[in-house]
N, C-alpha and C positions, 0 to 999 in steps of 0.2 A: 440710471445708466442708458448712454446711447451709442450705438454702433454703426459708423458709416462704412460699407462695404461696395468695394468696386470690382465688379465680376459678378455675374448671375450664373457661372458655371456650376460645376460639381462642387470645388472646395468654397465657393462664395455661399452658395445655396445650403450646405451642410454646415458652414458657421452662423449661418442666418438662423437654421433652424433650432440649433444647440443654445444659443444667445437668447431668443424668445423664449425658450423653454425657461431659461433661467431667469426671466422677467425684463430683459432688456428690450429697449425700443431700437428696433433695427429698420434702416433703411439699405436699399442695395440699387446701383446703377449699374448698366451695361452700356458699351457702344453699340452693340449689335442691335437691328430692328426689332429681334423677338428670339426665342429659345433656338437654339442651334439644332438643325438636322443632319448636319454631317459629321460622320463619325465610324468606327470601327467595332467590330465584334471583339470584346476582352473578356479574358478569365479573371473574374473578380473574385478575390479570397485576402487572407491576411489581415492587416489590423484595419483595414477599410471595413471589411466585413464585420469585425468585433466591434466597431464604432457604431454600424448601424443598428447592430443586435442590443447594444446599450442603449441607443436612442428610441428602441423600441419600433425599428422602422425595417426589421427583417421580413415579416410578412409582404411588405410592399416590395422588397426587394425580389421576393420569389414569385410575385404577381407581374413584374415587368421584364424577367429573365426569359430568355430563350431556351428552347430545348434543342439540346446537342447530343446525339447518339454517339458519335466516334469523330475522330479526324484522320485525315490519311494524306499520305504525300502520293502524287503522280508525277509520272515522266511525261515528254512532249509527246506521246502518244495515247496519254489518258489514263494508262497503265498503273495500277495501285502498286506501289513498291512497299509501303508499310502503312499498317492501319493500326488505330489505339482506342479502344473502347473507354468513353470519357468517364465510366464508373471508377477508372483506376485512378483518375484524379480526385474525384469527390471522397472515394474511400480513403486514400492517403491523407487527405486533409479532414479528416472527419467530418466530412459531409458540409464544411463551412467554404463553400465553392459556388459560384454561380457564373453561367456563360449570359453576357448580356452586352448590347449593343450600348457604346458610350453615350449617344443622346437620350437612352432610355433611362440612365441612371439622374441625369440631369431632370427629365419630366417627372420621374418620380420624387425627386427631392421637392421640385417646384409644387407637384400637386399636395407632399405633405405640410405644407404651409398653410394651406386653407386661407388664401388672400388675408392672411394675418401681417403679413410682413408688406411693407410699402417695396416694389419693384418696379425701377422705370428703365424702360429700355429706349435707345437712342439718344443716351447721354453719359457723357463720361467725365472725369475730371481734368479741367485745365491748369490748377496751380492748388498746392496745399501750402501752408502755413500755419507750422503748430497744430491745434487742433482744427483748423478752419480749412473746408475744401471749396474752391469755387469750379463751378460747374460749367460744361459747356452751353447749358442754356441760358447762362447768365446769372443764375442763382447762385447761392452760398449756403453752406452747411456747416455747422459745428457740432462736433462728437466728441465722446470721450474717448474713442479710437477710432482710428480710420484705416481700414484694410486693403490691401491690393491683393486680389484673388483674380486679377485678369490674365493669368495665363503666361506661358513661355516669353511671350514677347510683351511683358507687363510694362504698361504706360505709368502706373503708380511707381513701379521701381525706378524707371528713368527720371522721374520727377524727383525721388527723393534719394536714392541711392548710387544713381549716377546713369551712364549710358550702356544699353544691352551689351556693347563690345566687350565691357570689364567683367562680362560674368556667364557670357554664353560660351559653351564647350562643344562644338561641333563635332559629331562621330562620324562623319564621312558617309552619310547615308540619307536619301530623300524618301519621304512616304505619301501615300497617297489612300483615299478612301473614297468610295462613292457607292449608290445603290442603282440599279438599273432593272427592268424588266424584260425576261426573256424565257419563257415556259420552256423550252429546251435545256438551257442550262439549270433552271429551277430543279427539272426533275432529276438531274444528276448529281445535284449538290443537298437535296432538301434533307433536313436533320444532321448533316455535317459540315463539319469544317474541313475546306478540301484546299491542300496547299501544292504548290509546285515543288519539285525537289530538283532544284536547280541551284547555281554557283552565283553569287554576288546579285543577284536578283530574286524576287520572289513573289507570287502573287496569290493570294487566298481568297476563296469562294465560299458565303454561305447562305443558305435558303433560308430567308424569312418567314414569318408565320404568314404575311400578308400575300405570299407568291411572289414576292421581289427577291434580288439577289444582292447581297452585300459584299463589295470588294475592299480588300485590304491589299497594298501593293508598296513593297520595299526594295530598293535597288541602292547599291553604292555608287556615291556619286562625289570625286575630289574637290569640283566646285560647289560651295556653299550656297551660291545665289541660285534663287528660285526661277524658273522658266518662266517666260512671258505668256507661253500658253502650255497650262497643265495638260491639256487632252494631247495635243503634239508630242510631248515630252514623254507621255505613257504610250502613245503608240509606237515611238521611236524606240523605247526602252525594252519593250514586252512582247513586239511581234516576233513571230516565229517561234513561240513555246507551245502549241498545239491548239487544238480547237475549242476549248473551253476559253483559254486566255485570250484568242483571236476574236471570240464571242463578247468577251466581256469588254475588251478594249473597244471594239468597235460600237459597243453601247454607252461607251462614257458620257454623261451628260455634260451640258455647258459648264465652263469654270466657276461660276458661281455657285453651282450645286457639288464641287469638288472640294475636299479637304485635300490640301497638298502644302507639306512643310520639310523644313529639315528634320533630321532625328538629331537632337542635340540634349545637352545637360545645363541646367543653370548651377553655377557655382559661385553663391554669394557668402561672403564672409560674415554677413549680419544679415538679420532679416526683420530686425526693429529699431526704430529710430524715435526717439521720444515717444509720441503716441500713435506712431504710424508702423505697421506690422504688416508681412508679406505672408499669404499662406499659399499652398497647392504649388502649381508649376511655377507661379510667380517668384516663390522663394527658391525651390529646390526640384526643377524638373528633372527625375530620374533617366527620362527616355522612353519610347514606347518598347524597346528591348529588355528593359528591366521588367516590364508585366505589371508594374504596381502603382502607376501614376495616379489613378482614379481613387486606388485603394489609400494609399498614403495622403493624398489631397484631403479625403473625407476624414480619415484619423488625426491628420494635423490639424485640421479645423475643429474636430471635437475636443482634440489635447487642448488648445487656445482657450476653448469657451470653458472648459472645466477650469483650467488654471486662472483665468479671469474670475469666475465665480468663486474659487476656493480662497484666492488669496484678497478677495475685495479690494484689491489695488491693481490698476492699470499698470502701473511700470513694473511691479514685482510680478503680476502675471505673465507680461509679455517676456519679460526673463526668463520666467520659469519654462514657459513653453517651447523658446530656443534651446536653453540648456539640456531639456529632457530629450527634444525631437532630432537636434543635430546628430548625434551618434547614430541613429537609425538610419536617416537618409544618408550618412558619409559610407557607410556600410554597403546600402543598397546600390549607389552610385558607383562605387568601386567595383562591385559585384558584376554589375553592367558590364563595365569597361575591361575587366579581367576574363571573365568567363562566358557570359552570356552572348556577347557578340558573334562570336564564331560558332556557338550552337544554334542561334537564331539563322545567319546568314552565312553559311560556310564559304570559305575562299578558296577551297581544294576539295578534289574528288575523295581523299584520305578522310578529310574531316566531315564531309558528307556522308560518308560510309558509316564513319565513327556513330555519328548520330543515328544512322538508320538502325545499327545493331543495339544503339542504346534504347532506343524505342522498343525494338522487340524483345530485348531482354527483360522489359516490364512484365512479360508472361511467365517469368520465373518466379515462382513463391518467393516473396520475403524481398524481393529486390524492388518491386513498385514502391514502397514508402520511399527507399533511398535515392530511387532515381528522380520521383516526383518532388523529394525535397531538394534536389538540385535546381529543378526548372522552377519550384515555387518556394524559394527560401524564406525561412520564418527567423529572422534574425531581431527579434523584438519581445519584450514582454508583453503579456496581456494588456491591451490599450487600458483599459478600465484600471487596472492597477497602476500604469504610468501616469495617469491623469489624475491620482489621488494625491 
């Protein structure tokens, strides 16, 4: 059996790893010139953590993970308003939790393939007809299944399922991420995730092991259109938020080194068509505020590979994957829209104070699991059981 995957990101590489494990011939292409370096620090937990464990990659995840002792909110004068020890989260999630830069997950999966899968960068799909894909370099490939794992702005989805406007649900926010060097900032955020306690906009800082500082930015924006100059947009949005933020914005690198995009979800009525399937954000982006995009991307890829292997039929395997996975995605997307958005980025002082006291309540014995369960919901069965 042969699989052709468009997208060498987290979901695509996870699928390639698992299909190769089951004896498939796998080829991967990606329009980017190489592995992506842009991305932000994420809390990795849930079904993706379980899937990596089932794939034997849990030690690899631990090796690539970052060390975070605590996270804290600060006001415009740099004063800490609330601080939480990260062991609260790890304990409440039974140790199945890791802080990791999103590009590091991609590197980990890429390394795990050990050059056993053909990955070609700078190439994408121009046309799909049945089980045949015509590529941008003039070649063509025939495969038993063609998979779009090419992210929220999926080209494969546009080719087979229709234009992006039919599926993208804009959530009224823009986000950005980049990395910079500043020893002064690094010393103040080393080993911590430091976020501004502000309304309608938030900037987070984390000190990486190599001495650089990673930035995560999120702000509300009525206009879904992206700015021509991300650096200028960030300066205009985040200026006046204190010294740490001023230094972070002043150190923003050139646009090509900045990740900048809408905060959105993909709501597609179907993820499969004939021998074509969508996985990860291409199928069901839940948005960064849901906090599980990478985890769900890996878990969905694992489930797809397992059902293709178990059924021995492409059509049955694809149908099984969509039927089993869709309820979990629907629940996660709805929770992000209903509850998580206001917790993540409050729109009023009352909501901001409620979040502050919610974090402080974690120090009360017995409340830590309850509150962490709200932040890190586990609305799924064990992924290995789901895949059987």
